[in-house]
mmJSON file of the N, C-alpha and C atoms, coordinates in Angstrom:
{"data_MODEL":{"atom_site":{
"group_PDB":["ATOM","ATOM","ATOM","ATOM","ATOM","ATOM","ATOM","ATOM","ATOM","ATOM","ATOM","ATOM","ATOM","ATOM","ATOM","ATOM","ATOM","ATOM","ATOM","ATOM","ATOM","ATOM","ATOM","ATOM","ATOM","ATOM","ATOM","ATOM","ATOM","ATOM","ATOM","ATOM","ATOM","ATOM","ATOM","ATOM","ATOM","ATOM","ATOM","ATOM","ATOM","ATOM","ATOM","ATOM","ATOM","ATOM","ATOM","ATOM","ATOM","ATOM","ATOM","ATOM","ATOM","ATOM","ATOM","ATOM","ATOM","ATOM","ATOM","ATOM","ATOM","ATOM","ATOM","ATOM","ATOM","ATOM","ATOM","ATOM","ATOM","ATOM","ATOM","ATOM","ATOM","ATOM","ATOM","ATOM","ATOM","ATOM","ATOM","ATOM","ATOM","ATOM","ATOM","ATOM","ATOM","ATOM","ATOM","ATOM","ATOM","ATOM","ATOM","ATOM","ATOM","ATOM","ATOM","ATOM","ATOM","ATOM","ATOM","ATOM","ATOM","ATOM","ATOM","ATOM","ATOM","ATOM","ATOM","ATOM","ATOM","ATOM","ATOM","ATOM","ATOM","ATOM","ATOM","ATOM","ATOM","ATOM","ATOM","ATOM","ATOM","ATOM","ATOM","ATOM","ATOM","ATOM","ATOM","ATOM","ATOM","ATOM","ATOM","ATOM","ATOM","ATOM","ATOM","ATOM","ATOM","ATOM","ATOM","ATOM","ATOM","ATOM","ATOM","ATOM","ATOM","ATOM","ATOM","ATOM","ATOM","ATOM","ATOM","ATOM","ATOM","ATOM","ATOM","ATOM","ATOM","ATOM","ATOM","ATOM","ATOM","ATOM","ATOM","ATOM","ATOM","ATOM","ATOM","ATOM","ATOM","ATOM","ATOM","ATOM","ATOM","ATOM","ATOM","ATOM","ATOM","ATOM","ATOM","ATOM","ATOM","ATOM","ATOM","ATOM","ATOM","ATOM","ATOM","ATOM","ATOM","ATOM","ATOM","ATOM","ATOM","ATOM","ATOM","ATOM","ATOM","ATOM","ATOM","ATOM","ATOM","ATOM","ATOM","ATOM","ATOM","ATOM","ATOM","ATOM","ATOM","ATOM"],
"id":[1,2,3,4,5,6,7,8,9,10,11,12,13,14,15,16,17,18,19,20,21,22,23,24,25,26,27,28,29,30,31,32,33,34,35,36,37,38,39,40,41,42,43,44,45,46,47,48,49,50,51,52,53,54,55,56,57,58,59,60,61,62,63,64,65,66,67,68,69,70,71,72,73,74,75,76,77,78,79,80,81,82,83,84,85,86,87,88,89,90,91,92,93,94,95,96,97,98,99,100,101,102,103,104,105,106,107,108,109,110,111,112,113,114,115,116,117,118,119,120,121,122,123,124,125,126,127,128,129,130,131,132,133,134,135,136,137,138,139,140,141,142,143,144,145,146,147,148,149,150,151,152,153,154,155,156,157,158,159,160,161,162,163,164,165,166,167,168,169,170,171,172,173,174,175,176,177,178,179,180,181,182,183,184,185,186,187,188,189,190,191,192,193,194,195,196,197,198,199,200,201,202,203,204,205,206,207,208,209,210],
"type_symbol":["N","C","C","N","C","C","N","C","C","N","C","C","N","C","C","N","C","C","N","C","C","N","C","C","N","C","C","N","C","C","N","C","C","N","C","C","N","C","C","N","C","C","N","C","C","N","C","C","N","C","C","N","C","C","N","C","C","N","C","C","N","C","C","N","C","C","N","C","C","N","C","C","N","C","C","N","C","C","N","C","C","N","C","C","N","C","C","N","C","C","N","C","C","N","C","C","N","C","C","N","C","C","N","C","C","N","C","C","N","C","C","N","C","C","N","C","C","N","C","C","N","C","C","N","C","C","N","C","C","N","C","C","N","C","C","N","C","C","N","C","C","N","C","C","N","C","C","N","C","C","N","C","C","N","C","C","N","C","C","N","C","C","N","C","C","N","C","C","N","C","C","N","C","C","N","C","C","N","C","C","N","C","C","N","C","C","N","C","C","N","C","C","N","C","C","N","C","C","N","C","C","N","C","C","N","C","C","N","C","C"],
"label_atom_id":["N","CA","C","N","CA","C","N","CA","C","N","CA","C","N","CA","C","N","CA","C","N","CA","C","N","CA","C","N","CA","C","N","CA","C","N","CA","C","N","CA","C","N","CA","C","N","CA","C","N","CA","C","N","CA","C","N","CA","C","N","CA","C","N","CA","C","N","CA","C","N","CA","C","N","CA","C","N","CA","C","N","CA","C","N","CA","C","N","CA","C","N","CA","C","N","CA","C","N","CA","C","N","CA","C","N","CA","C","N","CA","C","N","CA","C","N","CA","C","N","CA","C","N","CA","C","N","CA","C","N","CA","C","N","CA","C","N","CA","C","N","CA","C","N","CA","C","N","CA","C","N","CA","C","N","CA","C","N","CA","C","N","CA","C","N","CA","C","N","CA","C","N","CA","C","N","CA","C","N","CA","C","N","CA","C","N","CA","C","N","CA","C","N","CA","C","N","CA","C","N","CA","C","N","CA","C","N","CA","C","N","CA","C","N","CA","C","N","CA","C","N","CA","C","N","CA","C","N","CA","C","N","CA","C","N","CA","C","N","CA","C","N","CA","C"],
"label_alt_id":[null,null,null,null,null,null,null,null,null,null,null,null,null,null,null,null,null,null,null,null,null,null,null,null,null,null,null,null,null,null,null,null,null,null,null,null,null,null,null,null,null,null,null,null,null,null,null,null,null,null,null,null,null,null,null,null,null,null,null,null,null,null,null,null,null,null,null,null,null,null,null,null,null,null,null,null,null,null,null,null,null,null,null,null,null,null,null,null,null,null,null,null,null,null,null,null,null,null,null,null,null,null,null,null,null,null,null,null,null,null,null,null,null,null,null,null,null,null,null,null,null,null,null,null,null,null,null,null,null,null,null,null,null,null,null,null,null,null,null,null,null,null,null,null,null,null,null,null,null,null,null,null,null,null,null,null,null,null,null,null,null,null,null,null,null,null,null,null,null,null,null,null,null,null,null,null,null,null,null,null,null,null,null,null,null,null,null,null,null,null,null,null,null,null,null,null,null,null,null,null,null,null,null,null,null,null,null,null,null,null],
"label_comp_id":["MET","MET","MET","SER","SER","SER","GLY","GLY","GLY","THR","THR","THR","ALA","ALA","ALA","LEU","LEU","LEU","ARG","ARG","ARG","PHE","PHE","PHE","GLY","GLY","GLY","ALA","ALA","ALA","GLU","GLU","GLU","ARG","ARG","ARG","SER","SER","SER","TYR","TYR","TYR","PRO","PRO","PRO","LEU","LEU","LEU","PRO","PRO","PRO","HIS","HIS","HIS","ALA","ALA","ALA","GLY","GLY","GLY","PRO","PRO","PRO","ASP","ASP","ASP","ALA","ALA","ALA","ARG","ARG","ARG","PHE","PHE","PHE","THR","THR","THR","GLU","GLU","GLU","SER","SER","SER","LEU","LEU","LEU","VAL","VAL","VAL","THR","THR","THR","SER","SER","SER","VAL","VAL","VAL","ALA","ALA","ALA","GLY","GLY","GLY","VAL","VAL","VAL","LEU","LEU","LEU","VAL","VAL","VAL","GLY","GLY","GLY","TYR","TYR","TYR","GLY","GLY","GLY","TYR","TYR","TYR","PRO","PRO","PRO","ARG","ARG","ARG","LEU","LEU","LEU","ASP","ASP","ASP","ALA","ALA","ALA","SER","SER","SER","ALA","ALA","ALA","ASP","ASP","ASP","ARG","ARG","ARG","ALA","ALA","ALA","ALA","ALA","ALA","LEU","LEU","LEU","GLU","GLU","GLU","GLU","GLU","GLU","ALA","ALA","ALA","LEU","LEU","LEU","ALA","ALA","ALA","ALA","ALA","ALA","PHE","PHE","PHE","LEU","LEU","LEU","TYR","TYR","TYR","ASN","ASN","ASN","PRO","PRO","PRO","LEU","LEU","LEU","GLU","GLU","GLU","LEU","LEU","LEU","ASP","ASP","ASP","ILE","ILE","ILE"],
"label_asym_id":["A","A","A","A","A","A","A","A","A","A","A","A","A","A","A","A","A","A","A","A","A","A","A","A","A","A","A","A","A","A","A","A","A","A","A","A","A","A","A","A","A","A","A","A","A","A","A","A","A","A","A","A","A","A","A","A","A","A","A","A","A","A","A","A","A","A","A","A","A","A","A","A","A","A","A","A","A","A","A","A","A","A","A","A","A","A","A","A","A","A","A","A","A","A","A","A","A","A","A","A","A","A","A","A","A","A","A","A","A","A","A","A","A","A","A","A","A","A","A","A","A","A","A","A","A","A","A","A","A","A","A","A","A","A","A","A","A","A","A","A","A","A","A","A","A","A","A","A","A","A","A","A","A","A","A","A","A","A","A","A","A","A","A","A","A","A","A","A","A","A","A","A","A","A","A","A","A","A","A","A","A","A","A","A","A","A","A","A","A","A","A","A","A","A","A","A","A","A","A","A","A","A","A","A","A","A","A","A","A","A"],
"label_entity_id":["1","1","1","1","1","1","1","1","1","1","1","1","1","1","1","1","1","1","1","1","1","1","1","1","1","1","1","1","1","1","1","1","1","1","1","1","1","1","1","1","1","1","1","1","1","1","1","1","1","1","1","1","1","1","1","1","1","1","1","1","1","1","1","1","1","1","1","1","1","1","1","1","1","1","1","1","1","1","1","1","1","1","1","1","1","1","1","1","1","1","1","1","1","1","1","1","1","1","1","1","1","1","1","1","1","1","1","1","1","1","1","1","1","1","1","1","1","1","1","1","1","1","1","1","1","1","1","1","1","1","1","1","1","1","1","1","1","1","1","1","1","1","1","1","1","1","1","1","1","1","1","1","1","1","1","1","1","1","1","1","1","1","1","1","1","1","1","1","1","1","1","1","1","1","1","1","1","1","1","1","1","1","1","1","1","1","1","1","1","1","1","1","1","1","1","1","1","1","1","1","1","1","1","1","1","1","1","1","1","1"],
"label_seq_id":[1,1,1,2,2,2,3,3,3,4,4,4,5,5,5,6,6,6,7,7,7,8,8,8,9,9,9,10,10,10,11,11,11,12,12,12,13,13,13,14,14,14,15,15,15,16,16,16,17,17,17,18,18,18,19,19,19,20,20,20,21,21,21,22,22,22,23,23,23,24,24,24,25,25,25,26,26,26,27,27,27,28,28,28,29,29,29,30,30,30,31,31,31,32,32,32,33,33,33,34,34,34,35,35,35,36,36,36,37,37,37,38,38,38,39,39,39,40,40,40,41,41,41,42,42,42,43,43,43,44,44,44,45,45,45,46,46,46,47,47,47,48,48,48,49,49,49,50,50,50,51,51,51,52,52,52,53,53,53,54,54,54,55,55,55,56,56,56,57,57,57,58,58,58,59,59,59,60,60,60,61,61,61,62,62,62,63,63,63,64,64,64,65,65,65,66,66,66,67,67,67,68,68,68,69,69,69,70,70,70],
"pdbx_PDB_ins_code":[null,null,null,null,null,null,null,null,null,null,null,null,null,null,null,null,null,null,null,null,null,null,null,null,null,null,null,null,null,null,null,null,null,null,null,null,null,null,null,null,null,null,null,null,null,null,null,null,null,null,null,null,null,null,null,null,null,null,null,null,null,null,null,null,null,null,null,null,null,null,null,null,null,null,null,null,null,null,null,null,null,null,null,null,null,null,null,null,null,null,null,null,null,null,null,null,null,null,null,null,null,null,null,null,null,null,null,null,null,null,null,null,null,null,null,null,null,null,null,null,null,null,null,null,null,null,null,null,null,null,null,null,null,null,null,null,null,null,null,null,null,null,null,null,null,null,null,null,null,null,null,null,null,null,null,null,null,null,null,null,null,null,null,null,null,null,null,null,null,null,null,null,null,null,null,null,null,null,null,null,null,null,null,null,null,null,null,null,null,null,null,null,null,null,null,null,null,null,null,null,null,null,null,null,null,null,null,null,null,null],
"Cartn_x":[0.84,0.0,0.885,0.567,1.425,0.739,0.279,-0.389,0.591,0.066,0.873,0.888,2.041,2.14,1.629,0.827,0.344,1.298,1.146,2.067,1.917,0.79,0.588,1.035,1.638,2.162,1.197,-0.078,-1.042,-0.844,-1.148,-1.03,-2.394,-2.415,-3.642,-3.819,-5.061,-5.38,-5.599,-5.881,-6.164,-5.199,-4.847,-5.288,-4.627,-5.328,-4.848,-3.909,-3.013,-2.209,-3.135,-2.882,-3.724,-3.074,-3.708,-3.139,-4.023,-4.71,-5.585,-7.043,-7.899,-9.339,-9.671,-10.607,-11.049,-12.538,-12.897,-14.288,-15.219,-14.67,-15.507,-15.949,-15.19,-15.501,-16.503,-17.781,-18.848,-19.782,-20.656,-21.709,-22.572,-22.762,-23.553,-22.902,-21.578,-20.871,-21.112,-20.975,-21.197,-22.641,-23.593,-25.007,-25.242,-24.603,-24.754,-24.203,-23.032,-22.438,-23.324,-23.837,-24.748,-25.98,-26.499,-27.653,-27.36,-26.173,-25.779,-25.732,-25.174,-25.113,-26.512,-27.437,-28.819,-29.434,-29.146,-29.659,-29.195,-28.059,-27.539,-27.956,-28.852,-29.409,-28.728,-27.773,-27.139,-28.046,-27.913,-28.78,-28.53,-29.59,-29.462,-28.491,-27.842,-26.928,-27.706,-28.4,-29.219,-28.411,-27.438,-26.645,-25.553,-25.352,-24.315,-22.931,-22.742,-21.453,-21.208,-22.273,-22.118,-21.763,-22.398,-22.09,-20.652,-20.225,-18.844,-17.863,-18.197,-17.322,-17.247,-18.382,-18.375,-17.531,-17.675,-16.88,-15.389,-15.044,-13.642,-13.116,-13.934,-13.523,-13.328,-14.232,-14.084,-12.809,-12.56,-11.35,-10.104,-10.118,-8.971,-8.738,-9.822,-9.692,-9.212,-9.77,-9.512,-8.162,-7.682,-6.511,-5.399,-4.167,-3.031,-3.165,-2.742,-2.822,-1.912,-2.334,-1.505,-0.233,0.88,2.15,2.313,2.454,2.574,4.028,4.438,5.782,5.738,6.323,6.3,7.694],
"Cartn_y":[-1.176,0.0,1.239,2.199,3.38,4.593,4.465,5.577,6.428,7.393,8.285,7.745,7.609,7.081,8.112,7.652,8.499,8.378,9.242,9.19,7.917,7.217,5.977,4.761,4.969,3.881,3.321,3.709,3.216,3.964,3.286,3.946,4.392,5.515,6.049,5.533,5.421,5.042,6.266,7.395,8.647,9.707,10.646,10.883,9.928,9.711,8.859,9.65,8.967,9.674,10.224,11.415,12.032,11.787,10.942,10.593,11.081,12.183,12.708,12.446,12.607,12.442,11.065,11.021,9.778,9.619,8.6,8.381,8.161,7.817,7.6,8.904,9.986,11.289,11.998,11.815,12.325,13.251,13.895,14.706,13.834,12.59,11.654,11.362,11.273,11.075,12.255,13.476,14.672,14.702,14.353,14.317,13.28,12.118,11.073,11.518,12.137,12.621,13.712,14.601,15.646,15.016,13.949,13.247,12.617,12.057,11.481,12.579,13.733,14.841,15.259,15.374,15.735,14.671,13.416,12.327,12.393,13.021,13.202,14.534,15.24,16.467,17.749,17.671,18.882,19.512,20.827,21.491,20.996,21.099,20.757,21.707,21.24,22.084,22.696,23.784,24.423,25.398,26.057,27.053,26.351,26.816,26.206,26.391,27.479,27.698,26.631,26.188,25.118,23.795,23.506,22.276,22.288,23.439,23.566,23.375,23.911,23.765,22.306,21.586,20.168,19.378,19.669,18.983,19.227,20.457,20.812,20.083,20.018,19.339,17.84,17.237,15.813,15.557,16.401,16.244,16.396,17.347,17.561,16.347,15.714,14.532,13.324,13.161,11.966,11.932,13.082,13.1,13.999,13.567,14.448,15.618,16.805,17.926,17.691,18.215,18.117,18.904,18.333,19.06,19.878,21.174,22.07,22.411,22.42,22.866,24.367,25.08,26.545,27.067],
"Cartn_z":[0.0,0.0,0.0,-0.822,-0.91,-0.298,0.944,1.619,2.383,3.083,3.901,5.323,5.93,7.293,8.297,9.228,10.311,11.491,12.456,13.58,14.4,14.278,15.002,14.201,13.038,12.244,11.216,11.282,10.291,8.98,7.883,6.584,6.108,5.429,4.859,3.441,3.028,1.655,0.779,1.407,0.697,1.172,0.357,-1.006,-1.991,-3.1,-4.182,-5.08,-5.766,-6.762,-7.849,-8.286,-9.326,-10.674,-11.471,-12.768,-13.908,-13.695,-14.741,-14.42,-15.399,-15.165,-14.603,-13.685,-13.063,-13.359,-14.097,-14.502,-13.309,-12.155,-10.972,-10.338,-10.584,-9.976,-10.883,-10.58,-11.429,-10.651,-11.402,-10.787,-9.886,-10.297,-9.51,-8.155,-8.118,-6.855,-5.921,-6.458,-5.638,-5.136,-6.006,-5.616,-4.525,-4.637,-3.618,-2.272,-2.272,-1.02,-0.417,-1.264,-0.774,-0.134,-0.746,-0.191,1.157,1.316,2.604,3.669,3.317,4.274,4.709,3.759,4.078,4.988,4.712,5.532,6.98,7.208,8.564,9.171,8.479,9.047,8.615,7.702,7.197,6.148,5.931,4.953,3.523,2.696,1.27,0.599,-0.44,-1.215,-2.37,-2.097,-3.119,-3.966,-3.382,-4.113,-4.923,-6.148,-6.981,-6.363,-5.619,-4.953,-3.886,-3.197,-2.206,-2.875,-4.003,-4.753,-5.238,-5.741,-6.226,-5.075,-3.904,-2.737,-2.292,-2.347,-1.986,-2.977,-4.256,-5.279,-5.061,-4.733,-4.471,-3.239,-2.187,-0.954,-1.192,-1.967,-2.291,-3.086,-4.067,-4.876,-4.016,-3.081,-2.201,-1.296,-0.835,0.004,-0.799,-1.996,-2.789,-3.476,-3.938,-4.814,-4.301,-4.536,-4.318,-5.291,-4.902,-5.841,-7.043,-8.175,-9.367,-9.145,-9.541,-9.436,-10.702,-10.539,-11.677,-11.916,-13.151,-13.513,-13.697,-12.745,-12.812,-13.106],
"occupancy":[1.0,1.0,1.0,1.0,1.0,1.0,1.0,1.0,1.0,1.0,1.0,1.0,1.0,1.0,1.0,1.0,1.0,1.0,1.0,1.0,1.0,1.0,1.0,1.0,1.0,1.0,1.0,1.0,1.0,1.0,1.0,1.0,1.0,1.0,1.0,1.0,1.0,1.0,1.0,1.0,1.0,1.0,1.0,1.0,1.0,1.0,1.0,1.0,1.0,1.0,1.0,1.0,1.0,1.0,1.0,1.0,1.0,1.0,1.0,1.0,1.0,1.0,1.0,1.0,1.0,1.0,1.0,1.0,1.0,1.0,1.0,1.0,1.0,1.0,1.0,1.0,1.0,1.0,1.0,1.0,1.0,1.0,1.0,1.0,1.0,1.0,1.0,1.0,1.0,1.0,1.0,1.0,1.0,1.0,1.0,1.0,1.0,1.0,1.0,1.0,1.0,1.0,1.0,1.0,1.0,1.0,1.0,1.0,1.0,1.0,1.0,1.0,1.0,1.0,1.0,1.0,1.0,1.0,1.0,1.0,1.0,1.0,1.0,1.0,1.0,1.0,1.0,1.0,1.0,1.0,1.0,1.0,1.0,1.0,1.0,1.0,1.0,1.0,1.0,1.0,1.0,1.0,1.0,1.0,1.0,1.0,1.0,1.0,1.0,1.0,1.0,1.0,1.0,1.0,1.0,1.0,1.0,1.0,1.0,1.0,1.0,1.0,1.0,1.0,1.0,1.0,1.0,1.0,1.0,1.0,1.0,1.0,1.0,1.0,1.0,1.0,1.0,1.0,1.0,1.0,1.0,1.0,1.0,1.0,1.0,1.0,1.0,1.0,1.0,1.0,1.0,1.0,1.0,1.0,1.0,1.0,1.0,1.0,1.0,1.0,1.0,1.0,1.0,1.0,1.0,1.0,1.0,1.0,1.0,1.0],
"B_iso_or_equiv":[0.0,0.0,0.0,0.0,0.0,0.0,0.0,0.0,0.0,0.0,0.0,0.0,0.0,0.0,0.0,0.0,0.0,0.0,0.0,0.0,0.0,0.0,0.0,0.0,0.0,0.0,0.0,0.0,0.0,0.0,0.0,0.0,0.0,0.0,0.0,0.0,0.0,0.0,0.0,0.0,0.0,0.0,0.0,0.0,0.0,0.0,0.0,0.0,0.0,0.0,0.0,0.0,0.0,0.0,0.0,0.0,0.0,0.0,0.0,0.0,0.0,0.0,0.0,0.0,0.0,0.0,0.0,0.0,0.0,0.0,0.0,0.0,0.0,0.0,0.0,0.0,0.0,0.0,0.0,0.0,0.0,0.0,0.0,0.0,0.0,0.0,0.0,0.0,0.0,0.0,0.0,0.0,0.0,0.0,0.0,0.0,0.0,0.0,0.0,0.0,0.0,0.0,0.0,0.0,0.0,0.0,0.0,0.0,0.0,0.0,0.0,0.0,0.0,0.0,0.0,0.0,0.0,0.0,0.0,0.0,0.0,0.0,0.0,0.0,0.0,0.0,0.0,0.0,0.0,0.0,0.0,0.0,0.0,0.0,0.0,0.0,0.0,0.0,0.0,0.0,0.0,0.0,0.0,0.0,0.0,0.0,0.0,0.0,0.0,0.0,0.0,0.0,0.0,0.0,0.0,0.0,0.0,0.0,0.0,0.0,0.0,0.0,0.0,0.0,0.0,0.0,0.0,0.0,0.0,0.0,0.0,0.0,0.0,0.0,0.0,0.0,0.0,0.0,0.0,0.0,0.0,0.0,0.0,0.0,0.0,0.0,0.0,0.0,0.0,0.0,0.0,0.0,0.0,0.0,0.0,0.0,0.0,0.0,0.0,0.0,0.0,0.0,0.0,0.0,0.0,0.0,0.0,0.0,0.0,0.0],
"pdbx_formal_charge":[null,null,null,null,null,null,null,null,null,null,null,null,null,null,null,null,null,null,null,null,null,null,null,null,null,null,null,null,null,null,null,null,null,null,null,null,null,null,null,null,null,null,null,null,null,null,null,null,null,null,null,null,null,null,null,null,null,null,null,null,null,null,null,null,null,null,null,null,null,null,null,null,null,null,null,null,null,null,null,null,null,null,null,null,null,null,null,null,null,null,null,null,null,null,null,null,null,null,null,null,null,null,null,null,null,null,null,null,null,null,null,null,null,null,null,null,null,null,null,null,null,null,null,null,null,null,null,null,null,null,null,null,null,null,null,null,null,null,null,null,null,null,null,null,null,null,null,null,null,null,null,null,null,null,null,null,null,null,null,null,null,null,null,null,null,null,null,null,null,null,null,null,null,null,null,null,null,null,null,null,null,null,null,null,null,null,null,null,null,null,null,null,null,null,null,null,null,null,null,null,null,null,null,null,null,null,null,null,null,null],
"auth_seq_id":[1,1,1,2,2,2,3,3,3,4,4,4,5,5,5,6,6,6,7,7,7,8,8,8,9,9,9,10,10,10,11,11,11,12,12,12,13,13,13,14,14,14,15,15,15,16,16,16,17,17,17,18,18,18,19,19,19,20,20,20,21,21,21,22,22,22,23,23,23,24,24,24,25,25,25,26,26,26,27,27,27,28,28,28,29,29,29,30,30,30,31,31,31,32,32,32,33,33,33,34,34,34,35,35,35,36,36,36,37,37,37,38,38,38,39,39,39,40,40,40,41,41,41,42,42,42,43,43,43,44,44,44,45,45,45,46,46,46,47,47,47,48,48,48,49,49,49,50,50,50,51,51,51,52,52,52,53,53,53,54,54,54,55,55,55,56,56,56,57,57,57,58,58,58,59,59,59,60,60,60,61,61,61,62,62,62,63,63,63,64,64,64,65,65,65,66,66,66,67,67,67,68,68,68,69,69,69,70,70,70],
"auth_comp_id":["MET","MET","MET","SER","SER","SER","GLY","GLY","GLY","THR","THR","THR","ALA","ALA","ALA","LEU","LEU","LEU","ARG","ARG","ARG","PHE","PHE","PHE","GLY","GLY","GLY","ALA","ALA","ALA","GLU","GLU","GLU","ARG","ARG","ARG","SER","SER","SER","TYR","TYR","TYR","PRO","PRO","PRO","LEU","LEU","LEU","PRO","PRO","PRO","HIS","HIS","HIS","ALA","ALA","ALA","GLY","GLY","GLY","PRO","PRO","PRO","ASP","ASP","ASP","ALA","ALA","ALA","ARG","ARG","ARG","PHE","PHE","PHE","THR","THR","THR","GLU","GLU","GLU","SER","SER","SER","LEU","LEU","LEU","VAL","VAL","VAL","THR","THR","THR","SER","SER","SER","VAL","VAL","VAL","ALA","ALA","ALA","GLY","GLY","GLY","VAL","VAL","VAL","LEU","LEU","LEU","VAL","VAL","VAL","GLY","GLY","GLY","TYR","TYR","TYR","GLY","GLY","GLY","TYR","TYR","TYR","PRO","PRO","PRO","ARG","ARG","ARG","LEU","LEU","LEU","ASP","ASP","ASP","ALA","ALA","ALA","SER","SER","SER","ALA","ALA","ALA","ASP","ASP","ASP","ARG","ARG","ARG","ALA","ALA","ALA","ALA","ALA","ALA","LEU","LEU","LEU","GLU","GLU","GLU","GLU","GLU","GLU","ALA","ALA","ALA","LEU","LEU","LEU","ALA","ALA","ALA","ALA","ALA","ALA","PHE","PHE","PHE","LEU","LEU","LEU","TYR","TYR","TYR","ASN","ASN","ASN","PRO","PRO","PRO","LEU","LEU","LEU","GLU","GLU","GLU","LEU","LEU","LEU","ASP","ASP","ASP","ILE","ILE","ILE"],
"auth_asym_id":["A","A","A","A","A","A","A","A","A","A","A","A","A","A","A","A","A","A","A","A","A","A","A","A","A","A","A","A","A","A","A","A","A","A","A","A","A","A","A","A","A","A","A","A","A","A","A","A","A","A","A","A","A","A","A","A","A","A","A","A","A","A","A","A","A","A","A","A","A","A","A","A","A","A","A","A","A","A","A","A","A","A","A","A","A","A","A","A","A","A","A","A","A","A","A","A","A","A","A","A","A","A","A","A","A","A","A","A","A","A","A","A","A","A","A","A","A","A","A","A","A","A","A","A","A","A","A","A","A","A","A","A","A","A","A","A","A","A","A","A","A","A","A","A","A","A","A","A","A","A","A","A","A","A","A","A","A","A","A","A","A","A","A","A","A","A","A","A","A","A","A","A","A","A","A","A","A","A","A","A","A","A","A","A","A","A","A","A","A","A","A","A","A","A","A","A","A","A","A","A","A","A","A","A","A","A","A","A","A","A"],
"auth_atom_id":["N","CA","C","N","CA","C","N","CA","C","N","CA","C","N","CA","C","N","CA","C","N","CA","C","N","CA","C","N","CA","C","N","CA","C","N","CA","C","N","CA","C","N","CA","C","N","CA","C","N","CA","C","N","CA","C","N","CA","C","N","CA","C","N","CA","C","N","CA","C","N","CA","C","N","CA","C","N","CA","C","N","CA","C","N","CA","C","N","CA","C","N","CA","C","N","CA","C","N","CA","C","N","CA","C","N","CA","C","N","CA","C","N","CA","C","N","CA","C","N","CA","C","N","CA","C","N","CA","C","N","CA","C","N","CA","C","N","CA","C","N","CA","C","N","CA","C","N","CA","C","N","CA","C","N","CA","C","N","CA","C","N","CA","C","N","CA","C","N","CA","C","N","CA","C","N","CA","C","N","CA","C","N","CA","C","N","CA","C","N","CA","C","N","CA","C","N","CA","C","N","CA","C","N","CA","C","N","CA","C","N","CA","C","N","CA","C","N","CA","C","N","CA","C","N","CA","C","N","CA","C","N","CA","C","N","CA","C","N","CA","C","N","CA","C"],
"pdbx_PDB_model_num":[1,1,1,1,1,1,1,1,1,1,1,1,1,1,1,1,1,1,1,1,1,1,1,1,1,1,1,1,1,1,1,1,1,1,1,1,1,1,1,1,1,1,1,1,1,1,1,1,1,1,1,1,1,1,1,1,1,1,1,1,1,1,1,1,1,1,1,1,1,1,1,1,1,1,1,1,1,1,1,1,1,1,1,1,1,1,1,1,1,1,1,1,1,1,1,1,1,1,1,1,1,1,1,1,1,1,1,1,1,1,1,1,1,1,1,1,1,1,1,1,1,1,1,1,1,1,1,1,1,1,1,1,1,1,1,1,1,1,1,1,1,1,1,1,1,1,1,1,1,1,1,1,1,1,1,1,1,1,1,1,1,1,1,1,1,1,1,1,1,1,1,1,1,1,1,1,1,1,1,1,1,1,1,1,1,1,1,1,1,1,1,1,1,1,1,1,1,1,1,1,1,1,1,1,1,1,1,1,1,1]
}}}
């Protein structure tokens, strides 16, 4: 497993290496996660800015940031 070591010695599975577009990361995934949040009593994501923020947060959790050649 190529995760990040935690201070307690356990390895993490996330974030994943970012190797370009991932077919699993879809609008449907964001909608499903939003639905789970609502199911736990969090407010609905009615504003497009909230949806965009959730998508960004999921991407940040799931994937290592792209390394840019500057």
